[in-house]
Structure formats: C-alpha cells, structure tokens
Steps between C-alpha positions, in 0.01 A plus 500: 500500500852481639600336825818442699501245780769477766558254780795477739600354834700663777709286732501593869748350745547580865632330812363474851797467734451379858752620757543672836680818604506617140716809559752344734841547337572126507180425307588548133177378340381857426821618334550163331171546319625823338844365411347322202455838330765706322511809721435611856132497590353841586240436773247726673321370810140550612440377855178432689482731804405212729801301386730796552371544855526129582851482352662838580840368392379412150593821316854497644533131410402575140748789483783286641413214266513725193828652617649153542392393151538834322652340190165334428243717680424873503256641755284784367428751774338441837227233509146633476284409800131453417190415704432130531179308445210626293593863574781459247244408234230747602718812528625593152785710644706188567484403135582857397805509727645194330431651158676821607800296615532340156554847360717632784741205493481440125367150552477349153376174351828329589491614862316326783241601756510257794195501726523362853168450674164332516287415200328838477830690480631251244183543292530879506873511431462243224238717334736799519776302328262374233384847393836682524685494168249227406679264733785534751650179633337399826637302795261379769605426857180387675492528879174329598377143480228614260739669258768231517265216415256672265487858372873569514584212267227581248476730200234751610548861611248768586343767715147557622276759335131597481444311823604173339797279575769480230292702253816643341781259430720303268636157430877529519716220641786597730860435400554309823343436841701457819311330784690578822353304791662739750230757430232259621640492854371851577146455367217530747279195542230632267743547211675170571166319484345703220717361221427140589150539355648529149681169552174335611336649191742357246510164681120474497467553125815322381668260745336293773842374617602859572169559680570197722849633569356833617255310721789301645708812568213724617598513866866568417402772253274661760790492746731672245728206426733639232591168340133419439442848360803473269358175360156652453631812325723303263227258393239774465735720294591200285134423426425866435779524244401170338151641454634818341706299251221261420232701326387861518755705700372836376134407555380549146206270571234504770645218707703584809528182712746648750231747601303226677322678787611842378181639348359532852835579661565808288154636579541432872828690504333801338191486724720485812707795376788253485481427872498132398839377379495351150584151624234519770241599240618216274450250784140618546447508121624142469279392792205663322569327168571166668168529687329593173661195334364280780149648488499452123588132546847515348689391813399317817430660835809330645719646223356844570570455871859392432567828327336722761660302785842554342446874485392501865804293599719756326335776705272659239160649576256393231244775540500880489186717515570663161418172327138536612458872430203590283414798282185713513310231310601230747741333258838375616772747408740210463309378194605817318848355519397241243407767247820693569703181464342432161548861393867488598561199276248582229292239324331206665488465877737221604523395865701215650318264737602162644428164343699322769795578724788569264287560191322817396223537247403812306140622491348786306217602727430529870161470669436811711268313736767233559762768565266649762450156653878448509552835672229415753663167572839664560335754727321232702812291552786747521370845605559417866810289445 
C-alpha cells in the first residue's frame, strides 16, 4: 500500500469599509482601496434594478468617478442591471448574463466584478464570480440593512434551484465590502425594518448587551433614525465577521449558529412564493424558536415575551398563514423545512435554540408536537395583531 497525505491552509483577508456617498468624487475610499495594487483595477458592475431606479444618477456617478481616477480604475462596459430580490436567484438568466459579460469584456482572475444591491443580488453575483475562471475577484456594495449587517459581509454565495433556497452555491469571500449608508435612505419601510431581525438574531444567541441596546433604540429604529441604524449595522457586521473567523466559515460541520430561526424562515419564504421578505420570515422564525424554547422549559415566559415584544415594537408581524399550512396528511408543511435544513448541511440535524437572552444552545432533534404547539401559540397571540 502507498499513500500520500496533504494538508494546507489558505489565508483569506477582506475589509468592510463604512462610508457614505461612495461614488462622490471627493470620497476617495473606493479608489484608495485599489491603490494598494500594482496596476489599474479593471471593474465590471452589476446593479440591482431597484437600486438603479431609486438612484437614477448612480451609473453617471460611477462613470464620472472612474474618469476622475482613471490612473487607478478602468470601467468595463456599461453596468449590467439585474432584477432585485429572489427573482435574481430564481431566474437563471441573470447568472448567465454575468457569465457572458466575463467573456465579452475579457474579465479575468485579476479583474473585479462589483455588485451593488440587496443580499439576493450579491449572492447571485458572488456565485457568478466564484465559478468564472474558478474565481474572479468580487466586490460587494450592499444596499439594504439586511445585506449590510449580515449576508453582504459573509462568505456565502448562491442561487435557488429545485424549489429550494440557495441549493446551488459556493463559499468565496469577497475582496472587499463597501457599506454606503446613503443607499439606506431610499429603502421602503419593509426593507428598512427587515434587516433588523438579523441583528436581533445575533444578539439573542451571542450578546445580551447588544440585545439590550436594540431594545433601548427600538423606537428610534422604527422611526428610521440613521445614527441608531448605523450603530446597529456596525455592531451586527462586527459580530458576524467575528463568528466567521472563529470556527467553521465554510460550514464543513453541521453547526450553523447564525441560522437561528432560519430553518422555518427559509420554508416560509418558499411557501409564500417569496411574498414574505427574508428578514420578515426570520423574525417569525425566531419567534417560533423562542416560543419553542419557552415551551421546552429552556427560557422563562418573561424572556420569551421580551423577544416578541421587541419585534412588535420594531413593527414586525409575528404570524403569517403559511406557517400553519398543512399537507394532505394534515402535517405542517413548515416541519419539512427541518428535513431540508438537515439535507442542506448534511449529517446530524443541528438547530440553535435559546438557553437565555444572549446565549444560544444547539440541539439535535425537534419535537414535532411542540413545534405544532408553538405555531398554535403564535397564531393565537399574533394572527390578529
């Protein structure tokens, strides 16, 4: 018998830069990032359609910016406008159009594809960069609360397939992330609020002090106070990145703590045909798992109420009819989300519940009857709220 063993590590480094009016000529943080490299950066832009409509001056601003700093930046063609939201991940043509552009504009492994948009567009564009030439450099410019504090600063990319969320994807960190708070000013109230659920999530499982801070700022956040939102996004992004660096960034195991509340949320999104925003589904998913944690005796009723009261204060609805839908056998469709969640990770089922506010605990099984009781409780309390 002969055998060769190999082991190696790959270092990943990327920055998340917080700014405003990113492509204003006087703001040099974008071009300054590229000045560290030896030659002018060749950059192709993919822009979320909703962002383009809300910021009609954006494409001209990018063009003027690149003209001003032409010694360090080269703009490759006209930006590609793609559908926003889950449409960008459900319709394969958007992915294909980016792949075609890599050939048309000779975008190589030392070029950059910069995606400007919400988390879904960033996921899709990131997947395109990961599979082109086995990896084109990717720049993310998140434009929603959800993407600035969570998905946009992470290492996951993907599209939906076979009726399942993120079925096709990759783990490929971006080269840099630019969080421009200016984009948040044009969000509608649903999208402004939606991303806050991810901050509540990470606070609940990791940091009670942060949870208390969100409680303290709830009314200001609901009223769209930008300073409070800036603080929330920075702390949430910081905790998200600390988590990535601390253990299993490419999810080789079965544990995925930052998906607290997500097993139900992903299924609700699918069952609603993505009528429910991701952050709205996460809020309901967290409420479900917090209620389950209470009914299982892990947390007190008052702790459970603190969480659900916070979501209500922030303006979330904690019930949607899809959570109670049943199949032909009378079983909750939502429970299928558990099996799909396990299948997506492979191996043992691992779900995050609450041990107390600010501390999560992993479990490896869920009681179907207790899930049904939790759903019923949410329906009784919040269906008319």
